[in-house]
A tleap script that builds the chain and sets N, CA, C and O, in Angstrom:
source leaprc.protein.ff14SB
mol = sequence {
  NMET ASP CYS PRO ALA CYS GLY SER PRO VAL
  THR LEU GLU VAL GLY PRO ASP ARG PRO LEU
  SER THR SER VAL SER ASP ALA VAL LEU ALA
  ALA GLU GLU ASP GLU GLN ILE GLU VAL THR
  ARG ASP CYS TRP ASP CYS GLY TRP HIE GLU
  THR ARG ALA LEU ARG VAL THR SER ILE ASP
  THR THR ALA GLY ASP GLU THR ALA VAL GLU
  ARG ALA ALA LEU ILE ASP GLU ILE THR ASP
  GLU LEU ALA SER ILE GLU SER VAL GLY THR
  LEU GLU GLU THR LEU ALA ALA ILE ARG GLN
  GLN ARG ALA THR ASP PRO THR THR THR ASP
  THR ASP ASN ALA THR CGLU
}
set mol.1.N position { 0.829 -1.395 -0.126 }
set mol.1.CA position { 0.145 -0.069 0.135 }
set mol.1.C position { 0.804 1.070 -0.080 }
set mol.1.O position { 1.825 1.222 0.590 }
set mol.2.N position { 0.447 2.075 -0.972 }
set mol.2.CA position { 1.187 3.365 -0.738 }
set mol.2.C position { 0.559 4.445 -0.137 }
set mol.2.O position { -0.642 4.515 0.124 }
set mol.3.N position { 1.711 5.585 0.149 }
set mol.3.CA position { 0.917 6.609 0.981 }
set mol.3.C position { 0.168 7.720 0.014 }
set mol.3.O position { 0.785 8.258 -0.906 }
set mol.4.N position { -1.052 7.981 0.268 }
set mol.4.CA position { -1.531 8.727 -0.876 }
set mol.4.C position { -1.087 10.400 -0.773 }
set mol.4.O position { -1.583 11.166 -1.600 }
set mol.5.N position { -0.361 10.809 0.023 }
set mol.5.CA position { 0.500 12.286 -0.019 }
set mol.5.C position { 1.586 12.057 -0.771 }
set mol.5.O position { 1.755 12.774 -1.758 }
set mol.6.N position { 2.545 11.007 -0.456 }
set mol.6.CA position { 3.816 11.034 -1.116 }
set mol.6.C position { 4.299 9.950 -1.875 }
set mol.6.O position { 5.396 9.981 -2.434 }
set mol.7.N position { 3.519 8.983 -1.920 }
set mol.7.CA position { 3.677 7.618 -2.780 }
set mol.7.C position { 4.592 6.607 -1.997 }
set mol.7.O position { 4.871 5.550 -2.564 }
set mol.8.N position { 5.028 6.827 -0.872 }
set mol.8.CA position { 6.043 5.912 -0.101 }
set mol.8.C position { 5.232 4.845 0.535 }
set mol.8.O position { 4.050 5.004 0.840 }
set mol.9.N position { 5.967 3.650 0.743 }
set mol.9.CA position { 5.254 2.656 1.491 }
set mol.9.C position { 4.651 3.094 2.931 }
set mol.9.O position { 5.194 3.915 3.671 }
set mol.10.N position { 3.487 2.440 3.196 }
set mol.10.CA position { 2.990 2.897 4.569 }
set mol.10.C position { 2.942 1.483 5.149 }
set mol.10.O position { 2.859 0.372 4.627 }
set mol.11.N position { 3.024 1.917 6.427 }
set mol.11.CA position { 3.093 0.371 7.556 }
set mol.11.C position { 1.358 0.518 8.020 }
set mol.11.O position { 0.689 1.537 8.189 }
set mol.12.N position { 0.976 -0.941 8.136 }
set mol.12.CA position { -0.297 -0.999 8.679 }
set mol.12.C position { -0.487 -1.888 10.083 }
set mol.12.O position { -0.066 -3.026 10.292 }
set mol.13.N position { -1.191 -1.088 10.911 }
set mol.13.CA position { -1.279 -1.890 12.135 }
set mol.13.C position { -2.756 -2.169 12.721 }
set mol.13.O position { -3.631 -1.334 12.489 }
set mol.14.N position { -3.034 -3.243 13.424 }
set mol.14.CA position { -4.337 -3.523 13.715 }
set mol.14.C position { -4.603 -3.447 15.055 }
set mol.14.O position { -3.942 -4.197 15.773 }
set mol.15.N position { -5.311 -2.814 15.508 }
set mol.15.CA position { -5.292 -2.717 17.051 }
set mol.15.C position { -6.948 -2.676 17.723 }
set mol.15.O position { -7.838 -2.836 16.887 }
set mol.16.N position { -7.265 -2.525 18.788 }
set mol.16.CA position { -6.339 -2.099 19.815 }
set mol.16.C position { -6.310 -3.531 20.459 }
set mol.16.O position { -7.229 -4.343 20.353 }
set mol.17.N position { -4.944 -3.770 21.254 }
set mol.17.CA position { -4.728 -4.966 22.030 }
set mol.17.C position { -4.359 -6.226 21.092 }
set mol.17.O position { -4.466 -7.357 21.568 }
set mol.18.N position { -3.917 -6.037 19.734 }
set mol.18.CA position { -3.360 -7.127 18.955 }
set mol.18.C position { -2.057 -6.734 18.955 }
set mol.18.O position { -1.636 -5.635 19.316 }
set mol.19.N position { -1.141 -8.080 18.354 }
set mol.19.CA position { 0.215 -7.876 18.107 }
set mol.19.C position { 0.326 -7.308 17.196 }
set mol.19.O position { -0.731 -7.136 16.589 }
set mol.20.N position { 1.419 -6.782 16.654 }
set mol.20.CA position { 1.807 -5.790 15.661 }
set mol.20.C position { 1.693 -6.608 14.253 }
set mol.20.O position { 1.471 -6.011 13.200 }
set mol.21.N position { 1.827 -7.729 14.304 }
set mol.21.CA position { 1.901 -8.788 13.029 }
set mol.21.C position { 0.567 -8.993 12.915 }
set mol.21.O position { 0.552 -9.852 12.033 }
set mol.22.N position { -0.575 -8.789 13.208 }
set mol.22.CA position { -2.025 -9.278 13.258 }
set mol.22.C position { -2.376 -8.699 11.752 }
set mol.22.O position { -1.974 -7.589 11.404 }
set mol.23.N position { -3.049 -9.426 11.014 }
set mol.23.CA position { -3.580 -8.793 9.747 }
set mol.23.C position { -5.134 -8.492 9.970 }
set mol.23.O position { -5.807 -8.848 10.937 }
set mol.24.N position { -5.574 -7.721 8.809 }
set mol.24.CA position { -6.873 -7.074 9.122 }
set mol.24.C position { -7.712 -8.349 8.870 }
set mol.24.O position { -8.753 -8.319 9.527 }
set mol.25.N position { -7.567 -9.460 8.114 }
set mol.25.CA position { -8.654 -10.543 8.103 }
set mol.25.C position { -8.416 -11.285 9.337 }
set mol.25.O position { -9.351 -11.756 9.984 }
set mol.26.N position { -7.439 -11.379 9.614 }
set mol.26.CA position { -7.246 -12.263 11.248 }
set mol.26.C position { -8.178 -11.449 12.332 }
set mol.26.O position { -9.142 -11.913 12.941 }
set mol.27.N position { -7.725 -10.320 12.405 }
set mol.27.CA position { -8.655 -9.298 13.348 }
set mol.27.C position { -10.108 -9.441 13.126 }
set mol.27.O position { -10.804 -9.482 14.141 }
set mol.28.N position { -10.671 -9.521 12.007 }
set mol.28.CA position { -12.144 -9.613 11.715 }
set mol.28.C position { -12.476 -10.991 12.005 }
set mol.28.O position { -13.457 -11.165 12.727 }
set mol.29.N position { -11.785 -12.103 11.538 }
set mol.29.CA position { -12.387 -13.362 11.934 }
set mol.29.C position { -12.431 -13.678 13.285 }
set mol.29.O position { -13.165 -14.548 13.754 }
set mol.30.N position { -11.403 -12.761 14.130 }
set mol.30.CA position { -11.288 -13.250 15.640 }
set mol.30.C position { -12.165 -12.396 16.455 }
set mol.30.O position { -12.176 -12.527 17.679 }
set mol.31.N position { -12.996 -11.418 15.776 }
set mol.31.CA position { -13.565 -10.429 16.451 }
set mol.31.C position { -14.807 -11.043 17.027 }
set mol.31.O position { -15.294 -12.049 16.510 }
set mol.32.N position { -15.411 -10.383 18.240 }
set mol.32.CA position { -16.791 -10.847 18.816 }
set mol.32.C position { -17.757 -9.839 18.303 }
set mol.32.O position { -17.372 -8.693 18.072 }
set mol.33.N position { -18.997 -10.204 18.111 }
set mol.33.CA position { -20.088 -9.040 18.027 }
set mol.33.C position { -19.984 -7.897 18.799 }
set mol.33.O position { -19.659 -7.784 19.981 }
set mol.34.N position { -20.355 -6.924 17.845 }
set mol.34.CA position { -20.016 -5.574 18.613 }
set mol.34.C position { -18.583 -4.777 18.831 }
set mol.34.O position { -18.432 -3.616 19.213 }
set mol.35.N position { -17.764 -5.570 18.537 }
set mol.35.CA position { -16.211 -5.245 18.985 }
set mol.35.C position { -15.946 -4.216 17.796 }
set mol.35.O position { -16.465 -4.321 16.685 }
set mol.36.N position { -14.964 -3.090 18.229 }
set mol.36.CA position { -14.359 -2.409 17.471 }
set mol.36.C position { -12.892 -2.829 17.092 }
set mol.36.O position { -12.089 -3.312 17.890 }
set mol.37.N position { -12.645 -2.568 15.710 }
set mol.37.CA position { -11.338 -2.967 15.238 }
set mol.37.C position { -10.944 -1.725 14.554 }
set mol.37.O position { -11.605 -1.131 13.702 }
set mol.38.N position { -9.598 -1.346 15.102 }
set mol.38.CA position { -8.785 -0.074 14.779 }
set mol.38.C position { -7.849 -0.427 13.621 }
set mol.38.O position { -7.186 -1.464 13.664 }
set mol.39.N position { -7.791 0.333 12.692 }
set mol.39.CA position { -6.688 -0.037 11.699 }
set mol.39.C position { -5.931 1.378 11.381 }
set mol.39.O position { -6.561 2.374 11.024 }
set mol.40.N position { -4.603 1.360 11.538 }
set mol.40.CA position { -4.006 2.472 11.699 }
set mol.40.C position { -2.887 2.314 10.151 }
set mol.40.O position { -2.412 1.243 9.774 }
set mol.41.N position { -2.707 3.440 9.578 }
set mol.41.CA position { -1.622 3.434 8.414 }
set mol.41.C position { -0.747 4.643 8.861 }
set mol.41.O position { -1.084 5.608 9.546 }
set mol.42.N position { 0.259 4.401 8.397 }
set mol.42.CA position { 1.543 5.389 8.718 }
set mol.42.C position { 2.384 5.667 7.864 }
set mol.42.O position { 2.719 4.548 7.475 }
set mol.43.N position { 3.090 6.550 7.172 }
set mol.43.CA position { 3.675 7.046 6.246 }
set mol.43.C position { 4.983 7.560 6.963 }
set mol.43.O position { 4.935 8.663 7.507 }
set mol.44.N position { 6.164 6.815 6.995 }
set mol.44.CA position { 7.084 7.371 7.982 }
set mol.44.C position { 8.366 8.392 7.145 }
set mol.44.O position { 9.331 8.910 7.707 }
set mol.45.N position { 8.020 8.475 5.672 }
set mol.45.CA position { 8.549 9.498 4.998 }
set mol.45.C position { 7.839 10.641 5.234 }
set mol.45.O position { 8.534 11.580 5.623 }
set mol.46.N position { 6.669 10.853 5.118 }
set mol.46.CA position { 6.072 12.068 5.174 }
set mol.46.C position { 5.324 12.636 6.404 }
set mol.46.O position { 5.123 13.839 6.571 }
set mol.47.N position { 4.961 11.733 7.183 }
set mol.47.CA position { 4.149 11.843 8.318 }
set mol.47.C position { 2.577 11.706 8.476 }
set mol.47.O position { 1.915 11.821 9.507 }
set mol.48.N position { 2.126 11.414 7.111 }
set mol.48.CA position { 0.745 10.958 6.626 }
set mol.48.C position { 0.377 10.043 7.882 }
set mol.48.O position { 1.258 9.427 8.480 }
set mol.49.N position { -1.136 9.976 8.299 }
set mol.49.CA position { -1.405 9.268 9.231 }
set mol.49.C position { -2.736 8.832 9.038 }
set mol.49.O position { -3.365 9.788 8.585 }
set mol.50.N position { -3.551 7.723 9.182 }
set mol.50.CA position { -5.024 7.551 9.252 }
set mol.50.C position { -5.399 6.515 9.882 }
set mol.50.O position { -4.762 5.478 9.700 }
set mol.51.N position { -6.367 6.523 10.658 }
set mol.51.CA position { -6.876 5.873 11.334 }
set mol.51.C position { -8.284 5.510 11.120 }
set mol.51.O position { -9.110 6.408 10.957 }
set mol.52.N position { -8.660 4.172 11.104 }
set mol.52.CA position { -10.152 3.659 10.751 }
set mol.52.C position { -10.602 2.704 11.736 }
set mol.52.O position { -9.923 1.787 12.198 }
set mol.53.N position { -11.874 3.004 12.040 }
set mol.53.CA position { -12.526 2.061 13.157 }
set mol.53.C position { -13.453 1.250 12.190 }
set mol.53.O position { -14.075 1.813 11.290 }
set mol.54.N position { -13.508 0.095 12.385 }
set mol.54.CA position { -14.553 -0.849 12.229 }
set mol.54.C position { -15.297 -1.476 13.296 }
set mol.54.O position { -14.695 -1.911 14.278 }
set mol.55.N position { -16.595 -1.564 13.189 }
set mol.55.CA position { -17.520 -2.154 14.271 }
set mol.55.C position { -17.825 -3.257 13.575 }
set mol.55.O position { -17.956 -3.209 12.352 }
set mol.56.N position { -17.983 -4.448 14.319 }
set mol.56.CA position { -18.328 -5.833 13.884 }
set mol.56.C position { -19.704 -5.735 14.354 }
set mol.56.O position { -19.772 -5.661 15.581 }
set mol.57.N position { -20.959 -5.711 13.663 }
set mol.57.CA position { -22.389 -5.284 13.872 }
set mol.57.C position { -23.021 -6.621 14.316 }
set mol.57.O position { -23.785 -6.805 15.263 }
set mol.58.N position { -22.537 -7.516 13.426 }
set mol.58.CA position { -22.901 -9.265 13.469 }
set mol.58.C position { -22.248 -10.036 12.805 }
set mol.58.O position { -21.669 -9.715 11.768 }
set mol.59.N position { -22.249 -11.443 13.432 }
set mol.59.CA position { -21.756 -12.378 12.918 }
set mol.59.C position { -22.865 -13.648 12.184 }
set mol.59.O position { -23.911 -13.939 12.763 }
set mol.60.N position { -22.539 -14.191 11.116 }
set mol.60.CA position { -23.091 -15.145 10.776 }
set mol.60.C position { -22.013 -16.114 10.012 }
set mol.60.O position { -21.205 -15.843 9.123 }
set mol.61.N position { -22.312 -17.406 10.722 }
set mol.61.CA position { -21.449 -18.467 10.269 }
set mol.61.C position { -22.225 -19.616 9.789 }
set mol.61.O position { -23.325 -19.824 10.301 }
set mol.62.N position { -21.765 -20.412 8.837 }
set mol.62.CA position { -22.303 -21.447 8.337 }
set mol.62.C position { -21.157 -22.901 8.500 }
set mol.62.O position { -19.928 -22.839 8.522 }
set mol.63.N position { -21.682 -23.662 8.561 }
set mol.63.CA position { -21.036 -24.960 8.562 }
set mol.63.C position { -20.485 -25.326 7.305 }
set mol.63.O position { -21.204 -25.126 6.326 }
set mol.64.N position { -19.305 -25.845 7.116 }
set mol.64.CA position { -18.519 -26.315 6.075 }
set mol.64.C position { -19.265 -27.310 5.227 }
set mol.64.O position { -19.974 -28.045 5.915 }
set mol.65.N position { -19.309 -27.533 4.016 }
set mol.65.CA position { -19.559 -28.677 3.522 }
set mol.65.C position { -18.701 -29.619 3.007 }
set mol.65.O position { -17.941 -29.506 2.046 }
set mol.66.N position { -18.935 -30.782 3.905 }
set mol.66.CA position { -17.613 -31.918 3.950 }
set mol.66.C position { -17.517 -32.004 2.548 }
set mol.66.O position { -16.475 -31.579 2.050 }
set mol.67.N position { -18.543 -32.547 1.672 }
set mol.67.CA position { -18.250 -32.926 0.268 }
set mol.67.C position { -17.419 -31.857 -0.367 }
set mol.67.O position { -16.489 -32.297 -1.042 }
set mol.68.N position { -17.535 -30.554 -0.310 }
set mol.68.CA position { -16.899 -29.748 -1.015 }
set mol.68.C position { -15.247 -29.685 -0.649 }
set mol.68.O position { -14.314 -29.517 -1.434 }
set mol.69.N position { -15.219 -29.845 0.557 }
set mol.69.CA position { -13.677 -29.886 1.397 }
set mol.69.C position { -13.167 -31.099 0.781 }
set mol.69.O position { -12.152 -30.964 0.098 }
set mol.70.N position { -13.738 -32.397 0.903 }
set mol.70.CA position { -13.294 -33.429 0.537 }
set mol.70.C position { -12.754 -33.624 -1.132 }
set mol.70.O position { -11.729 -34.248 -1.408 }
set mol.71.N position { -13.511 -33.068 -2.008 }
set mol.71.CA position { -13.515 -33.005 -3.278 }
set mol.71.C position { -12.267 -31.951 -3.881 }
set mol.71.O position { -11.577 -32.197 -4.871 }
set mol.72.N position { -12.166 -30.630 -2.952 }
set mol.72.CA position { -11.042 -29.780 -3.094 }
set mol.72.C position { -9.805 -30.644 -2.782 }
set mol.72.O position { -8.794 -30.535 -3.476 }
set mol.73.N position { -9.881 -31.589 -1.641 }
set mol.73.CA position { -8.376 -31.983 -1.112 }
set mol.73.C position { -8.078 -32.967 -2.653 }
set mol.73.O position { -7.080 -32.823 -3.360 }
set mol.74.N position { -9.051 -33.818 -2.882 }
set mol.74.CA position { -8.554 -34.655 -4.299 }
set mol.74.C position { -8.285 -33.976 -5.491 }
set mol.74.O position { -7.518 -34.439 -6.334 }
set mol.75.N position { -8.958 -32.740 -5.638 }
set mol.75.CA position { -8.186 -32.175 -6.710 }
set mol.75.C position { -6.813 -31.471 -6.742 }
set mol.75.O position { -6.074 -31.288 -7.710 }
set mol.76.N position { -6.642 -31.102 -5.383 }
set mol.76.CA position { -5.134 -30.754 -5.201 }
set mol.76.C position { -4.260 -32.124 -5.239 }
set mol.76.O position { -3.126 -32.103 -5.719 }
set mol.77.N position { -4.744 -33.137 -4.793 }
set mol.77.CA position { -3.948 -34.365 -4.855 }
set mol.77.C position { -3.739 -34.810 -6.287 }
set mol.77.O position { -2.632 -35.157 -6.697 }
set mol.78.N position { -4.743 -34.793 -6.977 }
set mol.78.CA position { -4.772 -34.980 -8.449 }
set mol.78.C position { -3.686 -33.682 -9.259 }
set mol.78.O position { -2.832 -33.986 -10.091 }
set mol.79.N position { -3.858 -32.758 -8.964 }
set mol.79.CA position { -3.080 -31.867 -9.685 }
set mol.79.C position { -1.341 -31.891 -9.186 }
set mol.79.O position { -0.418 -31.497 -9.898 }
set mol.80.N position { -1.221 -32.394 -7.942 }
set mol.80.CA position { 0.202 -32.612 -7.584 }
set mol.80.C position { 0.628 -33.789 -8.288 }
set mol.80.O position { 1.821 -33.918 -8.562 }
set mol.81.N position { -0.261 -34.708 -8.627 }
set mol.81.CA position { 0.110 -35.986 -9.193 }
set mol.81.C position { 0.503 -35.490 -10.731 }
set mol.81.O position { 1.588 -35.742 -11.254 }
set mol.82.N position { -0.484 -34.800 -11.312 }
set mol.82.CA position { -0.225 -34.662 -12.739 }
set mol.82.C position { 0.901 -33.696 -12.954 }
set mol.82.O position { 1.577 -33.861 -13.969 }
set mol.83.N position { 1.244 -32.561 -12.020 }
set mol.83.CA position { 2.453 -31.852 -11.994 }
set mol.83.C position { 3.731 -32.619 -12.163 }
set mol.83.O position { 4.745 -32.174 -12.700 }
set mol.84.N position { 3.597 -33.681 -11.710 }
set mol.84.CA position { 4.951 -34.451 -11.330 }
set mol.84.C position { 4.918 -35.752 -12.922 }
set mol.84.O position { 5.837 -36.564 -13.037 }
set mol.85.N position { 4.120 -35.719 -13.630 }
set mol.85.CA position { 4.250 -36.606 -14.842 }
set mol.85.C position { 5.241 -35.429 -15.560 }
set mol.85.O position { 5.208 -34.221 -15.326 }
set mol.86.N position { 6.099 -36.119 -16.467 }
set mol.86.CA position { 6.848 -35.265 -17.168 }
set mol.86.C position { 6.647 -35.684 -18.868 }
set mol.86.O position { 6.896 -34.967 -19.837 }
set mol.87.N position { 6.223 -36.796 -18.856 }
set mol.87.CA position { 5.458 -37.345 -20.609 }
set mol.87.C position { 4.617 -36.612 -21.250 }
set mol.87.O position { 3.514 -37.158 -21.257 }
set mol.88.N position { 4.626 -35.844 -21.672 }
set mol.88.CA position { 3.281 -35.043 -22.664 }
set mol.88.C position { 2.430 -36.407 -23.026 }
set mol.88.O position { 1.212 -36.256 -22.930 }
set mol.89.N position { 2.824 -37.552 -23.377 }
set mol.89.CA position { 2.073 -38.588 -24.166 }
set mol.89.C position { 1.426 -39.188 -22.830 }
set mol.89.O position { 0.287 -39.610 -23.028 }
set mol.90.N position { 1.817 -39.304 -21.714 }
set mol.90.CA position { 1.091 -39.937 -20.453 }
set mol.90.C position { -0.245 -38.736 -20.160 }
set mol.90.O position { -1.431 -38.907 -19.879 }
set mol.91.N position { 0.467 -37.662 -20.344 }
set mol.91.CA position { -0.875 -36.527 -19.700 }
set mol.91.C position { -1.978 -36.581 -20.819 }
set mol.91.O position { -3.153 -36.376 -20.516 }
set mol.92.N position { -1.609 -36.851 -22.087 }
set mol.92.CA position { -2.435 -36.825 -23.224 }
set mol.92.C position { -3.455 -38.053 -23.178 }
set mol.92.O position { -4.603 -37.942 -23.609 }
set mol.93.N position { -2.957 -39.220 -22.629 }
set mol.93.CA position { -3.450 -40.557 -22.350 }
set mol.93.C position { -4.527 -40.090 -21.052 }
set mol.93.O position { -5.738 -40.310 -21.015 }
set mol.94.N position { -3.864 -39.525 -20.226 }
set mol.94.CA position { -4.840 -39.430 -18.938 }
set mol.94.C position { -5.593 -38.603 -19.208 }
set mol.94.O position { -6.643 -38.940 -18.660 }
set mol.95.N position { -5.796 -37.351 -19.921 }
set mol.95.CA position { -6.789 -36.485 -20.211 }
set mol.95.C position { -8.020 -37.076 -21.091 }
set mol.95.O position { -9.202 -36.742 -21.016 }
set mol.96.N position { -7.392 -38.104 -21.998 }
set mol.96.CA position { -8.312 -38.992 -22.916 }
set mol.96.C position { -9.263 -39.803 -22.030 }
set mol.96.O position { -10.492 -39.789 -22.108 }
set mol.97.N position { -8.445 -40.579 -21.096 }
set mol.97.CA position { -9.106 -41.288 -20.211 }
set mol.97.C position { -10.168 -40.840 -19.430 }
set mol.97.O position { -11.177 -41.503 -19.186 }
set mol.98.N position { -9.904 -39.556 -18.986 }
set mol.98.CA position { -10.892 -38.806 -17.956 }
set mol.98.C position { -12.130 -38.433 -18.661 }
set mol.98.O position { -13.271 -38.483 -18.201 }
set mol.99.N position { -11.691 -37.975 -20.074 }
set mol.99.CA position { -12.819 -37.324 -20.795 }
set mol.99.C position { -13.893 -38.675 -21.296 }
set mol.99.O position { -15.116 -38.632 -21.425 }
set mol.100.N position { -13.191 -39.558 -21.463 }
set mol.100.CA position { -14.082 -40.995 -21.746 }
set mol.100.C position { -14.887 -41.157 -20.607 }
set mol.100.O position { -16.115 -41.097 -20.669 }
set mol.101.N position { -14.265 -41.358 -19.574 }
set mol.101.CA position { -14.953 -41.660 -18.189 }
set mol.101.C position { -16.318 -40.499 -18.060 }
set mol.101.O position { -17.465 -40.860 -17.796 }
set mol.102.N position { -15.964 -39.268 -18.273 }
set mol.102.CA position { -17.131 -38.502 -17.939 }
set mol.102.C position { -18.000 -38.658 -19.223 }
set mol.102.O position { -19.156 -38.299 -19.001 }
set mol.103.N position { -17.823 -39.024 -20.315 }
set mol.103.CA position { -18.595 -39.351 -21.471 }
set mol.103.C position { -19.706 -40.617 -21.031 }
set mol.103.O position { -20.825 -40.722 -21.533 }
set mol.104.N position { -19.245 -41.372 -20.180 }
set mol.104.CA position { -19.916 -42.589 -19.963 }
set mol.104.C position { -20.538 -42.713 -18.847 }
set mol.104.O position { -21.425 -43.551 -18.680 }
set mol.105.N position { -20.078 -41.756 -17.800 }
set mol.105.CA position { -20.595 -41.883 -16.415 }
set mol.105.C position { -22.263 -41.228 -16.421 }
set mol.105.O position { -22.527 -40.147 -16.947 }
set mol.106.N position { -22.948 -41.812 -15.967 }
set mol.106.CA position { -24.204 -41.304 -15.793 }
set mol.106.C position { -24.615 -40.124 -14.981 }
set mol.106.O position { -25.498 -39.305 -15.238 }
set mol.107.N position { -23.679 -40.195 -13.780 }
set mol.107.CA position { -23.835 -39.195 -12.927 }
set mol.107.C position { -23.135 -37.545 -13.368 }
set mol.107.O position { -23.090 -36.569 -12.619 }
set mol.108.N position { -22.696 -37.616 -14.629 }
set mol.108.CA position { -22.162 -36.387 -15.207 }
set mol.108.C position { -23.344 -35.418 -15.429 }
set mol.108.O position { -24.192 -35.733 -16.264 }
set mol.109.N position { -23.425 -34.631 -14.963 }
set mol.109.CA position { -24.467 -33.453 -15.635 }
set mol.109.C position { -23.810 -32.574 -16.841 }
set mol.109.O position { -22.617 -32.408 -17.096 }
set mol.110.N position { -24.907 -32.088 -17.468 }
set mol.110.CA position { -24.337 -31.037 -18.595 }
set mol.110.C position { -23.459 -29.935 -18.149 }
set mol.110.O position { -22.619 -29.492 -18.933 }
set mol.111.N position { -23.595 -29.397 -16.815 }
set mol.111.CA position { -22.609 -28.336 -16.345 }
set mol.111.C position { -21.294 -28.844 -16.529 }
set mol.111.O position { -20.547 -28.118 -17.185 }
set mol.112.N position { -20.776 -30.054 -16.055 }
set mol.112.CA position { -19.666 -30.422 -15.960 }
set mol.112.C position { -19.036 -30.386 -17.479 }
set mol.112.O position { -17.819 -30.239 -17.584 }
set mol.113.N position { -19.801 -30.509 -18.588 }
set mol.113.CA position { -19.309 -30.555 -19.915 }
set mol.113.C position { -19.171 -29.110 -20.443 }
set mol.113.O position { -18.520 -28.836 -21.452 }
set mol.114.N position { -19.742 -28.325 -19.789 }
set mol.114.CA position { -19.628 -26.975 -20.480 }
set mol.114.C position { -18.250 -26.340 -20.260 }
set mol.114.O position { -17.855 -25.317 -20.820 }
set mol.115.N position { -17.457 -27.200 -19.224 }
set mol.115.CA position { -16.032 -26.107 -19.404 }
set mol.115.C position { -15.197 -26.941 -20.092 }
set mol.115.O position { -14.009 -26.647 -19.960 }
set mol.116.N position { -15.462 -28.009 -20.874 }
set mol.116.CA position { -14.381 -28.408 -21.914 }
set mol.116.C position { -14.507 -27.759 -23.188 }
set mol.116.O position { -13.702 -28.002 -24.087 }
savepdb mol mol.pdb
quit
């Protein structure tokens, strides 16, 4: 982030009562309802300073989707395996096998084919 006054880099601090290394996103996720979070930006070159206060008015949380988490983990694992294959021929064969499986799998929907 650059200083709006002189263009130099600025420091960002989140408070109150938080370690200097706390990020804004970590502070928001750790906040309680009706808590105020102060974010201070300072330019050490020209002296520009700004403090903003955020108030958490409500917190809505939802439970994670187990299927989505499992699917994301499998996609990561598949991606890692594919990245380790150096043979273009093997990758082409793998892609052809995946496409053939999807074409014959009755659980595949039309939306899955739209990305090909």
